[in-house]
N, C-alpha and C positions, 0 to 999 in steps of 0.2 A: 354226639353226634354233629350236632352244631359247631359244637367247638373243633373238630376236626377239620371240616367245611373253612372254618376259618382262619384256622391255620395254616391250610394249605393253599388258599385266598395270599394270604399277609404273602407266605415262600414265593409263590406265584410274580406276585407284585412286586418283589427283591428281584426276582431275576430279569424281570421285562425292564427296568428301573435299569440294572446292570448293563442288559445287553444296548441299551438306547445309550446308554453311555453318562446317563444325569447324577454319575457319581460324583460332580464338580470336574472332570475330565473331558467333558463335552463331546456331542454326536458323533460319530465316526461311521458314517455310514456310504456302501458302496451302491451307486446307481448306474444303471444300464446307457450308452454311450445317447438314445434318441433322450433320456428325461435329460441328461446331462446338459444335452442341446440347446432345449427347454430351459433349464436353468437358468442357463451363460451369454444365454440371446441378449440383455440386459448389457450395452456395454460401460455400466458404471457397478457390475461385479466384479467381485475379486476372484480372479480366478490367473491360478499358477501352474505351469507347467516347471516339472520337478527337473526336467532334462538338464543336459550340459548343453552349452550357449552351442557347439557346435549342432546337434540336435536341433535344439529352436530352432536354429538357422534355415536349416533344411523345409520343415515344416511345423509350424503349430497353429492354435487357435488365433480367431482374431481377438485381439483385447487380454491378450493374456500376457501377464507378465515372468521373467526367466527368473526361478530362483531355485539354483540348483542343489537337491538334496545333501549330496555329496560333497559341498565347497565348504569348509571349517566358518563360513560366514553364515552358514542356513539361517540359525535362529536368529539371527543381529538382523538379517533384512526382515523375516517373515514377519521380526515384533512390529516392524513399523504397519503392520498390516492390523482393523479393526479386527479387536478380539468378539465384539458384539454384534459382527455380521458374520452372513454364512461365508467360508471359503470354499473353493472349486478346484481340485488339484489334478494331475492327470500325468502321466509318462506315456513309454512307447506301448505297453503291456498291463502295466500296473502293479506292479512289482514295488519301482520305489516311488510311489505316489500311494501306495499303500502306506510305507515306512513314515513318508514326509506328513501322511495323515494321522500317524499316531504320534508323532512327535509335534506335530502344533496342536491336539488334542491337549497330550499334557502340558502344550505351552498355556492353557488356559481358552482356546477359543471354544467359543459357545457351541457352534456348527460349523462341521469338516465334511465335504463331500468328496469322495475318490471316483474316477471315471473304470466301471470296470472295464478290464481288456483294453485300454489307454488310446494311443495312435491307431494302432493296429485294428484293434474294433471299429474305431470309430470311421477308416477305410472303408472295414469290409460290409458296413454297414450303409455305405455312399453317403456318408455326409463330411465327406472331405476328397483330396484327389491327393493320392501317393506320390511320389517322386523318386525317382532310381537317378543319385546322382554317383553315376559312372560304375552302379551296380550291374547285375544280369537282370538279363533279358526273360521274359517264359520262353523265348524259343531256343536262347542259348541252355536254359534248364535243362528243355526237355533234349536238347543234344545230350546234354553231360550224363543223363540216367541212363542212357544206352550204350549197354558194356556187356560183354560177355562174363564179367565179374560183376559180384555185388554191390554195390553204390550205397554208401552211407553217408548223407546229407545233414549237415552240420548247418542249423540257423545259429548264429551268435553275434553277440554286438562286444564291439571293445572296453562296456562300462560294467558289461554283465559278469557279478561273482560267480555264479554258476559255471559259467561258461569260459571262465579263466582258472578255475579249479580243474575241470577237463581238457582244457589244452595240450599240457605236457601228454597226458597217457595217449590221446588220440594222435600226436604226431608219432609215438610209440609206435602205436598201433598202423598207422599208415605206414613204415617201415616193417614192421614185423609180419602184417600179412598183404603185402604189396601183389601176391600172386595169386591173392584170390578176392581184395576187395580195393574199390576204391574212395576215400573218403575223399570229400568235397565240403570246402567250410564257404559260408554264404553270409556277406555280415548284413541283416538284415537292416542297420539304419542306411545303409548304400544303395541295398536292392527293397527298398519299399513295396513298391507297386509289385513285385513278384513274390514279396510277404503275403501281401494283401491278396494275391490273387491264386495262393496255395493256402489260405485260409491259416496260415501261422498266427494263433493266439497268445504266445510267450517264448521266452527264452530262457535256455536255448531248447531248441525243439528239432530233433534226428529224427531221419525218415531213411527207412532203408527199401530199397529195391532192389527188387531182382528182376529179368531181364527187361529191364524197363518201368515194370508194376509194382507200385507200391506194396510191401507185405509186413512193413511194421512202422509205430512211428511211436514217439515218446515224448513227449514234456516236463523239462524239467532236469535235475541234476540225476544222472546216474551213476555210478561206481564202475570201473574200469569192468572188476571182475563179473558184475552180472550185463553189460555191455556186451561183454565176450558170450556170456551164455547165448544172448540173443541173436547173434550173429552166426 
């Protein structure tokens, strides 16, 4: 019995070590926006905004450095950081920063922290002020979803891979189903304030309305076949 207990303890220790990333790849942890805010309060902290320069220009956290995860020179720029000090990363909704955190951990950074939910959650929790750069206002949105047809709203962004994958079939459906369905596309980058007000936590997000009331909501990629079933 004692031997079995020791074996279980040893296995559990290995699992915990692996989960914490102590296998030479560094710590890679998601933390909530409020905890993230406390950790990046020091102006000297290594804080990285991994979005595009345009997104960074719209809104970014104080003292954040912009290193776009989708740039070919991401590793070259990241290599200039101190691998022995914590690095904090964020993006719009958490997807790209999670990718960046994995990359930094693989490069040998000892501690990497990703802000869960990104700027969207940061704004939703009152930590920042979202901006609308010529985007849709809440009043415009509420007017747009009032229709005698069903209204499918597609919250997307130009950088979003799954959004791009869905775009062709959404365009096709817009024509095929125009007698019964309105498809409204909303650029979440251009309409940050609206996205915050509607608690959009990631992209793509689809919301279906009937008679102005929300009847279905989906976060993430969905196939054309599965979407049509929902409609």
